[in-house]
DSSP file (Angstrom, degrees, kcal/mol; ACC not computed):
  #  RESIDUE AA STRUCTURE BP1 BP2  ACC     N-H-->O    O-->H-N    N-H-->O    O-->H-N    TCO  KAPPA ALPHA  PHI   PSI    X-CA   Y-CA   Z-CA
    1    1 A S              0   0    0      0, 0.0     2,-0.2     0, 0.0    34,-0.0   0.000 360.0 360.0 360.0 152.0    0.0    0.0    0.0
    2    2 A I        -     0   0    0      1,-0.1    18,-0.0     4,-0.1     6,-0.0  -0.684 360.0 -89.4-118.3 168.9    1.0    3.6   -0.6
    3    3 A R    >   -     0   0    0     -2,-0.2     3,-1.0     1,-0.1    -1,-0.1  -0.339  39.9-112.6 -71.5 161.2    0.2    6.9    1.3
    4    4 A A  T 3  S+     0   0    0      1,-0.2    -1,-0.1     3,-0.0    -2,-0.0   0.785 116.8  55.5 -67.0 -27.4   -2.9    8.7    0.2
    5    5 A K  T 3  S+     0   0    0     16,-0.1    -1,-0.2     2,-0.0    16,-0.2   0.560  93.3  89.9 -83.2 -10.1   -0.8   11.6   -1.2
    6    6 A D    <   -     0   0    0     -3,-1.0     2,-0.4    14,-0.1    14,-0.2  -0.426  64.5-149.1 -82.8 162.3    1.2    9.2   -3.4
    7    7 A T  E     -A   19   0A   0     12,-1.5    12,-2.8    -2,-0.1     2,-0.5  -0.993   7.9-164.0-138.6 130.8    0.2    8.3   -7.0
    8    8 A C  E     +A   18   0A   0     -2,-0.4     2,-0.4    10,-0.2    10,-0.2  -0.955  16.2 174.6-116.0 129.9    0.7    5.1   -9.1
    9    9 A V  E     -A   17   0A   0      8,-2.7     8,-2.7    -2,-0.5     2,-0.2  -0.990  36.2-110.7-134.2 140.8    0.3    5.2  -12.8
   10   10 A R  E     +A   16   0A   0     -2,-0.4     6,-0.3     6,-0.2     3,-0.1  -0.519  33.9 176.8 -64.5 128.0    0.8    2.7  -15.7
   11   11 A Y        -     0   0    0      4,-2.8     2,-0.3     1,-0.3     5,-0.2   0.639  60.5 -13.7-114.8 -18.2    3.8    3.9  -17.7
   12   12 A G  S    S-     0   0    0      3,-1.4    -1,-0.3     1,-0.0     3,-0.2  -0.868  94.9 -58.3-160.2-170.8    4.2    1.1  -20.2
   13   13 A G  S    S-     0   0    0     -2,-0.3    -3,-0.0     1,-0.2    -1,-0.0   0.869 133.0  -0.2 -52.7 -48.0    3.0   -2.4  -20.9
   14   14 A D  S    S+     0   0    0      2,-0.0     2,-0.3    -3,-0.0    -1,-0.2   0.103 115.3  99.3-129.4  21.2    4.4   -3.9  -17.7
   15   15 A E        -     0   0    0     -3,-0.2    -4,-2.8     2,-0.0    -3,-1.4  -0.841  45.5-173.8-114.7 148.4    5.9   -0.7  -16.2
   16   16 A F  E     -A   10   0A   0     -2,-0.3     2,-0.5    -6,-0.3    -6,-0.2  -0.961  14.1-144.6-136.4 151.9    4.4    1.5  -13.5
   17   17 A V  E     -A    9   0A   0     -8,-2.7    -8,-2.7    -2,-0.3     2,-0.6  -0.984   8.7-163.0-120.4 127.2    5.5    4.8  -12.0
   18   18 A L  E     -A    8   0A   0     -2,-0.5     2,-0.8   -10,-0.2   -10,-0.2  -0.949   8.0-153.5-115.0 112.8    4.9    5.6   -8.3
   19   19 A F  E     -A    7   0A   0    -12,-2.8   -12,-1.5    -2,-0.6     2,-0.9  -0.758   9.0-169.8 -86.6 110.2    5.2    9.2   -7.4
   20   20 A L    >   -     0   0    0     -2,-0.8     3,-0.9   -14,-0.2     2,-0.2  -0.808  13.8-150.8-103.8  96.9    6.2    9.6   -3.8
   21   21 A G  T 3  S-     0   0    0     -2,-0.9   -16,-0.1     1,-0.2   -15,-0.0  -0.445  73.9  -0.4 -74.6 139.3    5.8   13.2   -2.8
   22   22 A S  T 3  S+     0   0    0      1,-0.2    -1,-0.2    -2,-0.2     0, 0.0   0.890  95.7 141.7  52.6  46.4    8.1   14.7   -0.1
   23   23 A C    <   -     0   0    0     -3,-0.9    -1,-0.2     4,-0.0    -3,-0.1  -0.966  47.2-134.2-120.0 123.9    9.8   11.3    0.4
   24   24 A P    >>  -     0   0    0      0, 0.0     4,-2.2     0, 0.0     3,-1.1  -0.364  33.2-102.7 -67.2 156.5   13.6   11.0    1.0
   25   25 A P  H 3> S+     0   0    0      0, 0.0     4,-2.5     0, 0.0     5,-0.2   0.854 122.2  54.8 -51.4 -38.8   15.5    8.5   -0.9
   26   26 A D  H 3> S+     0   0    0      1,-0.2     4,-1.6     2,-0.2     5,-0.1   0.824 107.4  50.6 -70.7 -26.4   15.6    6.1    2.0
   27   27 A G  H <> S+     0   0    0     -3,-1.1     4,-2.9     2,-0.2    -1,-0.2   0.916 108.5  52.5 -64.1 -45.5   11.8    6.2    2.3
   28   28 A A  H  X S+     0   0    0     -4,-2.2     4,-3.1     1,-0.2    -2,-0.2   0.904 109.0  49.6 -52.3 -46.6   11.6    5.4   -1.4
   29   29 A V  H  X S+     0   0    0     -4,-2.5     4,-2.0     2,-0.2    -1,-0.2   0.890 111.2  48.9 -66.6 -38.3   13.8    2.4   -0.9
   30   30 A R  H  X S+     0   0    0     -4,-1.6     4,-2.7     2,-0.2    -2,-0.2   0.906 113.5  47.2 -58.1 -47.6   11.7    1.2    2.1
   31   31 A T  H  X S+     0   0    0     -4,-2.9     4,-2.4     1,-0.2    -2,-0.2   0.952 112.8  48.0 -62.3 -48.3    8.5    1.6    0.1
   32   32 A A  H  X S+     0   0    0     -4,-3.1     4,-2.7     1,-0.2    -1,-0.2   0.869 112.5  48.5 -62.3 -35.5    9.9   -0.1   -3.0
   33   33 A E  H  X S+     0   0    0     -4,-2.0     4,-2.8     2,-0.2     5,-0.3   0.918 109.0  52.8 -74.9 -39.1   11.2   -3.0   -1.0
   34   34 A R  H  X S+     0   0    0     -4,-2.7     4,-2.0     2,-0.2    -2,-0.2   0.933 113.3  46.3 -56.6 -42.9    7.8   -3.4    0.9
   35   35 A I  H  X S+     0   0    0     -4,-2.4     4,-2.7     2,-0.2     5,-0.3   0.949 111.2  51.2 -59.0 -52.3    6.2   -3.5   -2.7
   36   36 A R  H  X S+     0   0    0     -4,-2.7     4,-2.4     1,-0.2    -2,-0.2   0.928 111.9  45.8 -55.4 -51.6    8.7   -5.9   -4.0
   37   37 A Q  H  X S+     0   0    0     -4,-2.8     4,-1.7     1,-0.2    -1,-0.2   0.885 112.1  52.9 -59.3 -42.9    8.2   -8.3   -1.0
   38   38 A R  H  X S+     0   0    0     -4,-2.0     4,-1.1    -5,-0.3     3,-0.2   0.940 110.2  45.2 -62.8 -51.4    4.4   -8.0   -1.3
   39   39 A V  H  < S+     0   0    0     -4,-2.7     3,-0.5     1,-0.2    -2,-0.2   0.936 114.8  49.1 -64.7 -45.2    4.3   -8.9   -5.0
   40   40 A E  H  < S+     0   0    0     -4,-2.4    14,-0.3    -5,-0.3    -1,-0.2   0.773 114.7  43.9 -68.9 -21.5    6.7  -11.9   -4.5
   41   41 A T  H  < S+     0   0    0     -4,-1.7    -1,-0.2    -3,-0.2    -2,-0.2   0.549  92.0 101.5 -94.3 -10.1    4.8  -13.3   -1.5
   42   42 A Q  S  < S-     0   0    0     -4,-1.1     2,-0.4    -3,-0.5    12,-0.2  -0.551  80.5-119.1 -71.5 130.7    1.4  -12.8   -3.2
   43   43 A P        -     0   0    0      0, 0.0     2,-0.4     0, 0.0    -2,-0.1  -0.638  33.5-168.9 -75.7 130.1    0.0  -16.1   -4.7
   44   44 A W  E     -B   52   0B   0      8,-0.5     8,-2.9    -2,-0.4     2,-0.4  -0.956   2.7-165.2-117.3 133.9   -0.4  -15.6   -8.4
   45   45 A A  E     -B   51   0B   0     -2,-0.4     2,-0.3     6,-0.3     6,-0.2  -0.931   6.0-156.1-126.4 145.3   -2.4  -18.0  -10.5
   46   46 A D  E >>  -B   50   0B   0      4,-2.1     4,-1.2    -2,-0.4     3,-0.7  -0.788  44.8 -81.5-110.6 158.8   -2.4  -18.4  -14.3
   47   47 A R  T 34 S-     0   0    0     -2,-0.3    -1,-0.0     1,-0.3     0, 0.0  -0.469 112.2 -13.8 -59.3 115.8   -5.4  -20.1  -16.2
   48   48 A G  T 34 S+     0   0    0     -2,-0.5    -1,-0.3     1,-0.1    -3,-0.0   0.313 123.2  84.6  77.4  -8.3   -4.9  -23.7  -16.0
   49   49 A L  T <4 S-     0   0    0     -3,-0.7    -2,-0.2     1,-0.3     2,-0.1   0.663  80.7-145.1 -93.0 -18.1   -1.2  -23.5  -14.7
   50   50 A G  E  <  -B   46   0B   0     -4,-1.2    -4,-2.1     2,-0.0    -1,-0.3  -0.480  56.2  -1.6  77.7-155.6   -1.9  -23.0  -11.1
   51   51 A E  E     -B   45   0B   0     -6,-0.2    -6,-0.3    -2,-0.1     0, 0.0  -0.386  67.1-171.9 -72.9 141.4    0.3  -20.9   -9.0
   52   52 A I  E     -B   44   0B   0     -8,-2.9    -8,-0.5    -2,-0.1     2,-0.2  -0.979  25.4-111.1-130.4 145.4    3.3  -19.2  -10.6
   53   53 A P        -     0   0    0      0, 0.0     2,-0.4     0, 0.0   -13,-0.1  -0.489  32.3-168.7 -71.2 140.0    6.2  -17.3   -9.1
   54   54 A V        -     0   0    0    -14,-0.3     2,-0.3   -12,-0.2   -12,-0.1  -0.998   4.8-176.8-129.7 141.7    6.3  -13.5   -9.9
   55   55 A T        -     0   0    0     -2,-0.4     2,-0.4     2,-0.0   -18,-0.1  -0.827   8.6-151.2-124.8 169.5    9.1  -11.3   -9.2
   56   56 A V        -     0   0    0     -2,-0.3     2,-0.4   -20,-0.1   -16,-0.1  -1.000   5.1-154.0-145.8 141.3    9.6   -7.6   -9.6
   57   57 A S        -     0   0    0     -2,-0.4     2,-0.4    35,-0.2    37,-0.2  -0.934  15.8-162.7-107.6 135.2   12.5   -5.2  -10.3
   58   58 A I  E     -c   94   0C   0     35,-2.8    37,-2.6    -2,-0.4     2,-0.5  -0.981   9.1-165.2-132.6 131.3   12.3   -1.6   -9.1
   59   59 A G  E     -c   95   0C   0     -2,-0.4     2,-0.5    35,-0.2    37,-0.2  -0.908  13.6-160.6-104.2 133.3   14.4    1.4  -10.2
   60   60 A I  E     -c   96   0C   0     35,-3.0    37,-4.4    -2,-0.5     2,-0.4  -0.951  10.0-179.7-119.6 134.6   14.2    4.4   -8.0
   61   61 A A  E     -c   97   0C   0     -2,-0.5     2,-0.5    35,-0.2    37,-0.2  -0.994  21.0-137.1-131.4 141.0   15.1    7.9   -9.0
   62   62 A V        -     0   0    0     35,-0.8     2,-0.3    -2,-0.4    13,-0.0  -0.815  20.4-136.3 -96.0 121.9   15.1   11.2   -7.0
   63   63 A G        -     0   0    0     -2,-0.5     2,-0.3     4,-0.0     6,-0.0  -0.627  22.7-164.8 -79.0 143.1   13.7   14.2   -8.8
   64   64 A H    >   -     0   0    0     -2,-0.3     3,-2.7     4,-0.1     8,-0.1  -0.877  35.8 -75.6-121.6 157.3   15.7   17.3   -8.3
   65   65 A E  T 3  S+     0   0    0     -2,-0.3     3,-0.1     1,-0.3    -1,-0.0  -0.244 121.3  19.1 -48.4 127.5   14.9   21.0   -9.0
   66   66 A G  T 3  S+     0   0    0      1,-0.3    -1,-0.3    -3,-0.0    -3,-0.0   0.182  91.0 134.2  97.3 -19.1   15.1   21.6  -12.7
   67   67 A D    <   -     0   0    0     -3,-2.7    -1,-0.3     1,-0.1     2,-0.3  -0.274  48.8-137.8 -61.6 147.1   14.8   17.9  -13.7
   68   68 A Q    >>  -     0   0    0     -3,-0.1     4,-1.9     1,-0.1     3,-0.8  -0.771  25.6-106.4 -98.5 155.9   12.5   17.1  -16.5
   69   69 A W  H 3> S+     0   0    0     -2,-0.3     4,-2.5     1,-0.3     3,-0.4   0.914 118.9  51.8 -48.1 -51.3   10.2   14.1  -16.4
   70   70 A D  H 3> S+     0   0    0      1,-0.2     4,-1.8     2,-0.2    -1,-0.3   0.793 104.7  56.3 -60.6 -29.2   12.2   12.1  -18.9
   71   71 A Q  H <> S+     0   0    0     -3,-0.8     4,-1.5     2,-0.2    -1,-0.2   0.886 111.2  43.7 -72.2 -36.1   15.5   12.7  -17.0
   72   72 A V  H  X S+     0   0    0     -4,-1.9     4,-1.9    -3,-0.4     3,-0.3   0.952 115.2  46.8 -68.7 -46.3   14.0   11.2  -13.8
   73   73 A T  H  X S+     0   0    0     -4,-2.5     4,-2.3     1,-0.2    -2,-0.2   0.834 110.4  54.7 -71.8 -27.5   12.4    8.3  -15.5
   74   74 A D  H  X S+     0   0    0     -4,-1.8     4,-2.4    -5,-0.3    -1,-0.2   0.849 106.2  49.8 -65.0 -37.9   15.5    7.7  -17.4
   75   75 A R  H  X S+     0   0    0     -4,-1.5     4,-1.9    -3,-0.3    -2,-0.2   0.849 112.3  48.6 -67.1 -38.5   17.7    7.4  -14.3
   76   76 A A  H  X S+     0   0    0     -4,-1.9     4,-0.6     2,-0.2    -2,-0.2   0.925 113.9  47.5 -70.2 -41.0   15.1    4.9  -12.8
   77   77 A D  H >X S+     0   0    0     -4,-2.3     3,-1.1     1,-0.2     4,-0.6   0.932 112.6  47.4 -69.7 -44.9   15.1    2.8  -16.0
   78   78 A K  H >X S+     0   0    0     -4,-2.4     4,-2.2     1,-0.3     3,-0.9   0.842 106.3  59.4 -64.6 -33.0   18.9    2.8  -16.3
   79   79 A A  H 3< S+     0   0    0     -4,-1.9    -1,-0.3     1,-0.3    -2,-0.2   0.684  97.0  61.3 -71.2 -11.3   19.2    1.8  -12.6
   80   80 A L  H << S+     0   0    0     -3,-1.1    -1,-0.3    -4,-0.6    -2,-0.2   0.796 114.4  32.4 -76.0 -28.3   17.2   -1.2  -13.3
   81   81 A Y  H << S+     0   0    0     -3,-0.9     8,-1.0    -4,-0.6     2,-0.4   0.796 124.7  21.8-101.0 -36.8   19.9   -2.5  -15.8
   82   82 A V  B  <  -D   88   0D   0     -4,-2.2    -1,-0.3     6,-0.2     6,-0.2  -0.993  65.1-140.7-143.0 131.4   23.2   -1.4  -14.7
   83   83 A T    >   -     0   0    0      4,-2.5     3,-3.3    -2,-0.4    14,-0.1  -0.454  40.5 -98.8 -83.1 162.7   24.5   -0.3  -11.3
   84   84 A P  T 3  S+     0   0    0      0, 0.0    -1,-0.1     0, 0.0    17,-0.1   0.795 125.6  59.0 -56.2 -26.7   26.9    2.6  -11.1
   85   85 A S  T 3  S-     0   0    0      2,-0.1     3,-0.1     1,-0.1    -3,-0.0   0.569 121.4-109.6 -72.6  -7.2   29.8    0.1  -10.8
   86   86 A G  S <  S+     0   0    0     -3,-3.3     2,-0.3     1,-0.3    -1,-0.1   0.349  72.7 139.8  95.7  -5.8   28.7   -1.2  -14.3
   87   87 A R        -     0   0    0      1,-0.1    -4,-2.5    -5,-0.1    -1,-0.3  -0.535  57.5-117.3 -75.3 131.8   27.4   -4.5  -13.0
   88   88 A L  B     -D   82   0D   0     -2,-0.3    -6,-0.2    -6,-0.2    -7,-0.1  -0.479  17.8-146.3 -63.9 136.1   24.2   -5.8  -14.6
   89   89 A T        -     0   0    0     -8,-1.0     2,-0.2     1,-0.2    -1,-0.1   0.861  23.2-166.1 -75.9 -42.2   21.4   -6.1  -11.9
   90   90 A G        -     0   0    0     -9,-0.3     3,-0.2   -10,-0.2    -1,-0.2  -0.496  41.7 -28.1  83.7-156.1   19.6   -9.1  -13.3
   91   91 A R  S    S+     0   0    0      1,-0.2   -34,-0.1    -2,-0.2   -35,-0.0  -0.470 117.3  29.6 -97.0 169.5   16.1   -9.9  -11.9
   92   92 A T  S    S+     0   0    0      1,-0.2     2,-0.3    -2,-0.2   -35,-0.2   0.958  86.5 151.9  43.9  67.8   14.4   -9.2   -8.7
   93   93 A A        -     0   0    0     -3,-0.2   -35,-2.8     2,-0.0     2,-0.4  -0.875  40.4-159.3-126.3 157.5   16.4   -6.1   -8.0
   94   94 A L  E     +c   58   0C   0     -2,-0.3     2,-0.4   -37,-0.2   -35,-0.2  -0.963  24.1 173.9-130.3 108.9   16.0   -2.9   -6.1
   95   95 A V  E     -c   59   0C   0    -37,-2.6   -35,-3.0    -2,-0.4     2,-0.7  -0.980  26.9-145.4-135.3 133.8   18.2   -0.2   -7.3
   96   96 A L  E     -c   60   0C   0     -2,-0.4     2,-0.7   -37,-0.2   -35,-0.2  -0.872  18.2-162.1 -95.3 113.9   18.4    3.6   -6.3
   97   97 A G  E     +c   61   0C   0    -37,-4.4   -35,-0.8    -2,-0.7   -22,-0.1  -0.872  16.4 169.7-102.0 112.3   19.4    5.6   -9.4
   98   98 A L        -     0   0    0     -2,-0.7     2,-0.8   -37,-0.2   -19,-0.1   0.298  62.4 -45.9 -92.4-137.3   20.7    9.1   -8.5
   99   99 A K  S    S+     0   0    0      2,-0.0     2,-0.2   -38,-0.0   -38,-0.0  -0.381  85.7 149.8 -97.9  57.6   22.4   11.5  -10.9
  100  100 A Y        -     0   0    0     -2,-0.8     2,-0.5   -25,-0.0   -21,-0.0  -0.541  42.9-135.6 -83.1 147.7   24.7    8.9  -12.4
  101  101 A S              0   0    0     -2,-0.2    -2,-0.0     1,-0.1   -26,-0.0  -0.942 360.0 360.0-103.7 132.1   25.9    9.1  -15.9
  102  102 A F              0   0    0     -2,-0.5    -1,-0.1   -16,-0.0    -2,-0.0   0.324 360.0 360.0-114.3 360.0   25.7    5.8  -17.8
């Protein structure tokens, strides 16, 4: 669950954006981890296949004064794929993307 002042919207086919107003980076990480754990422990069923495991990867970006929407979402998206050290994150990841250059 998220706070009443937060907003979640569908951004792409299987991508969602969660706007956390007035939330410090560590609060965003805690919220994302809570969501990740909830998704992964929720029983998911597919038609005729029974229960299937579902995982989620979350990229987090902090918006700064002067940032454009695409800059923030680009940082979050890139955080999903490569950490600042250049290592690929793989699946089931939670990564905080700040103002890194990739």
